[in-house]
C-alpha positions as CSV (number, residue, x, y, z in Angstrom):
1,M,0.4,0.0,0.0
2,E,2.8,2.5,0.9
3,Q,3.9,1.4,-2.8
4,T,1.0,2.5,-4.2
5,S,0.7,6.1,-2.4
6,A,4.1,6.8,-3.1
7,A,3.3,6.4,-7.1
8,V,0.1,8.5,-6.5
9,A,1.9,11.5,-5.1
10,R,4.9,11.0,-7.7
11,R,2.4,11.7,-9.9
12,H,0.3,14.4,-8.6
13,A,3.8,16.4,-7.4
14,P,4.2,19.9,-8.9
15,V,6.3,20.1,-12.3
16,G,9.9,20.7,-11.9
17,P,11.3,23.8,-14.0
18,Q,12.7,20.9,-16.7
19,E,9.2,19.6,-17.2
20,H,8.2,23.1,-17.9
21,R,11.0,24.1,-20.6
22,A,10.1,20.7,-22.4
23,Q,6.5,21.4,-22.3
24,R,6.9,24.9,-23.4
25,T,9.1,24.0,-26.3
26,A,6.9,20.8,-27.6
27,L,4.4,24.3,-27.5
28,T,6.4,26.3,-29.6
29,A,7.1,23.6,-31.9
30,Y,3.2,22.6,-32.3
31,T,2.5,26.4,-32.9
32,A,5.1,27.4,-35.5
33,F,4.4,23.5,-37.3
34,R,0.4,24.5,-37.5
35,E,1.0,28.1,-39.0
36,R,3.4,27.3,-41.3
37,H,0.9,23.6,-42.4
38,Y,-2.6,25.2,-42.2
39,A,-2.9,26.9,-45.1
40,P,-1.6,24.5,-47.7
41,Y,-3.6,21.2,-45.1
42,L,-6.8,23.6,-45.7
43,Q,-6.3,24.4,-49.3
44,Y,-6.0,20.4,-49.9
45,A,-8.8,19.3,-47.4
46,S,-10.9,22.0,-49.5
47,L,-10.2,20.6,-53.0
48,R,-10.4,17.1,-51.9
49,I,-13.3,17.9,-49.8
50,G,-15.3,20.8,-51.9
51,R,-16.6,22.5,-49.4
52,R,-14.8,24.8,-46.9
53,Q,-16.7,24.1,-44.2
54,A,-16.8,20.7,-44.1
55,A,-12.7,21.0,-44.9
56,E,-11.8,23.4,-42.1
57,R,-13.6,20.9,-39.5
58,V,-11.5,18.2,-41.1
59,V,-7.8,20.4,-41.0
60,T,-9.4,21.3,-36.8
61,A,-9.7,17.2,-36.2
62,A,-6.0,16.7,-37.4
63,F,-4.6,19.1,-35.8
64,T,-6.9,17.8,-32.8
65,E,-5.1,14.8,-33.3
66,L,-2.0,15.7,-33.6
67,A,-1.2,18.1,-30.7
68,V,-2.9,14.9,-28.5
69,S,0.0,13.1,-29.5
70,W,2.3,15.9,-30.4
71,T,5.1,14.6,-27.8
72,A,5.1,11.3,-29.4
73,V,5.1,12.5,-33.0
74,L,8.4,15.2,-32.7
75,G,9.8,12.1,-31.1
76,S,9.3,10.4,-34.2
77,A,11.7,10.0,-37.6
78,G,9.4,12.4,-39.5
79,P,7.0,14.7,-37.8
80,A,5.6,16.4,-40.5
81,A,5.2,12.6,-42.6
82,V,3.2,11.5,-39.4
83,A,1.1,14.9,-39.5
84,W,0.3,14.6,-43.5
85,R,-0.3,10.7,-42.4
86,I,-2.9,11.8,-39.9
87,L,-4.3,14.6,-42.0
88,H,-4.6,12.4,-45.1
89,D,-6.5,9.4,-42.9
90,H,-9.2,12.3,-41.7
91,V,-9.5,13.8,-45.3
92,D,-10.4,10.3,-46.8
93,R,-13.1,9.8,-44.3
94,A,-14.4,12.8,-45.2
95,T,-14.7,12.3,-48.6
96,G,-16.2,8.6,-47.8
97,C,-13.2,6.5,-48.7
98,G,-11.9,5.8,-45.3
99,P,-8.4,5.9,-44.2
100,A,-6.6,2.9,-45.8
101,I,-4.2,0.5,-44.4
102,V,-1.3,1.0,-46.8
103,A,1.6,-1.1,-47.9
104,R,4.8,-0.3,-48.3
105,G,4.8,0.3,-51.7
106,Q,1.2,1.6,-51.7
107,D,2.8,4.4,-49.2
108,M,5.2,5.5,-51.7
109,Q,2.4,5.6,-54.9
110,M,0.3,7.9,-52.6
111,L,3.3,10.0,-51.7
112,H,3.5,10.3,-55.1
113,S,-0.1,10.9,-55.9
114,D,-0.2,13.9,-53.2
115,A,3.1,15.1,-54.9
116,C,1.1,15.4,-58.2
117,F,-1.9,16.9,-56.8
118,L,0.2,19.6,-54.5
119,H,1.9,20.8,-57.5
120,E,-0.7,20.5,-60.1
121,Q,-3.5,21.8,-57.9
122,M,-1.9,24.2,-55.5
123,H,0.7,25.1,-57.8
124,L,3.2,24.3,-54.6
125,S,7.4,24.0,-55.9
126,R,8.7,20.9,-55.1
127,D,10.5,22.3,-51.6
128,R,7.3,22.8,-50.6
129,I,5.4,19.7,-51.4
130,A,8.7,17.9,-50.0
131,E,7.5,20.0,-46.7
132,V,4.1,19.4,-46.8
133,L,4.5,16.0,-47.2
134,G,7.2,15.3,-45.0
135,I,9.7,14.0,-47.1
136,R,13.1,15.0,-48.2
137,P,13.1,17.1,-51.8
138,S,15.3,14.1,-53.4
139,D,12.0,11.3,-52.6
140,L,9.9,13.5,-54.7
141,P,9.0,12.0,-57.8
142,R,9.3,13.6,-61.4
143,L,6.9,15.9,-61.7
144,P,5.8,18.2,-64.4
145,S,6.7,21.7,-65.2
146,L,4.3,24.2,-64.3
147,S,4.5,28.1,-65.6
148,S,4.6,29.7,-62.2
149,E,5.5,27.6,-58.9
150,E,5.5,29.0,-55.2
């Protein structure tokens, strides 16, 4: 019983300065990520869903899911790629596709399709597409030329 009381006390103990600093750093990183990615995420969702209000709800839901797991996402090899997958799943559900269980080869095919969509429909540059998808520019597929890039 004594160990249980000690465990409860540790869980309810005040958070120390290092934990506060880590929480502030994570919050700052999340806020910066959200500010940088909100517009292309909303544009993507709007184009795929076809209704601005529905797209706003989907993007808000995706960012909420991302916020809940942000600390774990930051610890992953590719936070932007994880965030894109979360958004993509939310958009798929909103369009009636349902989130896909994607095999490795299909994942690359999906990224290729997304890259082409972002390039052709949203006119994003290769570097911005890579940033939004969370991949290296060298991993992007060959994209057709557009007369004006972001």
